[in-house]
N, C-alpha and C positions, 0 to 999 in steps of 0.2 A: 395196285402190286400187278407185277408184270405178270407175263405167263411164261412157263417151259417149256420150251419149243419140243415139237411133235417129234422132227426130223432132223434128218443127219442134213447138215448145210452141206459137208464134200459130194452126198448121196445127189439130191439134190443137181446139184453144180454140174456132175457129170448129167445127168439128166437132160441138165441148158446144154449142157458141150453138143451135146449128140442134136438138141432139134435145133438150135444155131447153125450147129453141123449140116443138117439137111436142109434146112428153109432157107438161114444166111441172114443176116442182121434186122434187113430194111421188109423184108417178106413176115418176119417173125413180131407179133405182136403181144400186147402186154397178157389178152387173152391167152394166146397159144402158151404163153410160160406160165402162166397161173391153171391151166386144163391140163398141160403134159406133166409138169412139175407135181401137179396136186396140190398143192399148198395156197393159203387163198396170197388174196394182193399185200394185206397188210403186215405179214410172215415173208413174203418177196423182200417188198420195201424195207423194211425193217431188219432182214438180215443181208442183204445184199447191192440193196441202192435200186435205184429207178435200173429201166433195159439196159440202158448205155453202160455202166457199172457191174450188171451182170453180165454185161457180156465181158467187158476186160475182163473181168474173172473169168469166163467160160475162157476167153484166150490164152490166160496164165496157166492157169487147169492144165489144158490140152497142148500146151508148148511141153510146159513140165512134162509132162507123161510122156511125150512124142520123140523129143529131145533126147530123154532117156534110151527110148529102143529105139532111137536112130543109134547112139553113140557104141548100145549094147553090140546091134547088129554089126556098127563098123569096123567095132576091136574086136569081135571073138574071133574071126580065122586068123588062121597064124599070119599068115601074109598080107602086104596091106591091100595087093591087085586086090585078092579074094574078099577081103571086108568091101571093098567097093562094090567090088560086083554082087553080091550079101545083100545090100545099102537098095539096087537096081532090082539085083532080082524079090527081094521083097515090096518095092514097091508096084513090080506087075501082078505078081498073085493081091496086096492089097487091091490096085485096081480093078482086076477080075471080078474076084471072092467082095465087092461091091454091091447089091441087087439096085442100091439107093445112088449108084454113084457120086455120092459128094463128093472126090476130089479132094482135098486137105481144107480144112476151115483156115487155117493161118494163110493158102493161099489166096480160098478163096475171100479171104477181108482183107488181104492185095489190095485185088481188083477193088473190093466193091465197100469198104467202107474208110479205109486208108488212104484215100487219095485226098480227102474232107477233115481227118479225125488225127488230130498230132499223137494222139494215144493209140491210137492203133499204129501208124506209121511208127512209131515207139519201139512197139511190140514186130516188131512185121524187124527191124534192123536190128534190134538185140538177137532174134531167133537166124536171122541170116548170118552173123557173128556168128555164134557157137560151131550152125551146122559149115559153114566156111574154113571157121578153124578147125573145126574135129575130119574133116576133107583132105585138109592141107598140112596137117599132123599128123595122117597118116598116108600123106603120099611121103613129108620129109619120112618118114619109118622105113619104106619102103628104099627112095633113096638110099638112105643111109646104110641099109642087107644088101640094093645091088641086085634090085629087084625093078627097082624105075630108071631112066636115066635121073640123072642129077643133075644134068644142063636143064630138066625141063622146070619152066619157072611155077613152086609149088604153089604162091598165092593165086596166079593166074587160074591154076588146073581148081582151084578148093573152090573157086565163083566158077568156073566153065561148072563141074558137076554138080554145082548146089541149083546152081538154073537149068541144070536139063534136068534133075529129080521134080523142080517145080512146074518143066513143060511134060514131064507124064504125069505130075497129079492133075494137072488143066487137061491132057488127052485123057485123064482119065474120068472126068464125067461126060465123054465120048461117044462110050461103051465098045472101047477101041475092042481090036482080035488081039490074041492071047503077039503071033506072027508081027502084029503092025508093031505091037509095044517090045518085043524082041530086037526086031529089027536097030527099032531105036537109040534099047542101051547095047546092043553090039558096036553101031559106029558109038554113039558116045565116049566106049569105051576102049577106042584104036585112041584117045589124046592118050594114053599110059605105053602106048607102043614105039613109042616113036625116040 
């Protein structure tokens, strides 16, 4: 006779995201997960598989939530430039208001796990494609409206802004000052003024 789950898998997955985001994959043990998630080992394995499978599910959950937020921030302002500025302003606020200095789970996983795990590499590549495309489409919208120089390469700028955003997320782990982050963003955004 199988037992009924007494926990919500999505709530547990959100807790796993937070732990893995803070500690990273390698530092997090199965016991850490059991303790933090408040479920037994058997339930963890039965619901999610092993540590790696839970990590992949956590990455997927994080990526889905973060990309919705990213695209929402990027597309909400009335102009393309304002949307791009808003994304970077949000990254600054997030960096300055995170006492744990976690940076970004996807960025952290890119450095820690992706070099030796093809499934993580695939997720990183998919995440990059979504973000680069969103930046590129926003730039093209700005070019069509006359706000951004149509001679600029929207594909290259999309990659550039993606890379700059990832850089800010790495710097976020080092307790940066607002002034430092503002300077980085200010110089980055000059790419739109050419």
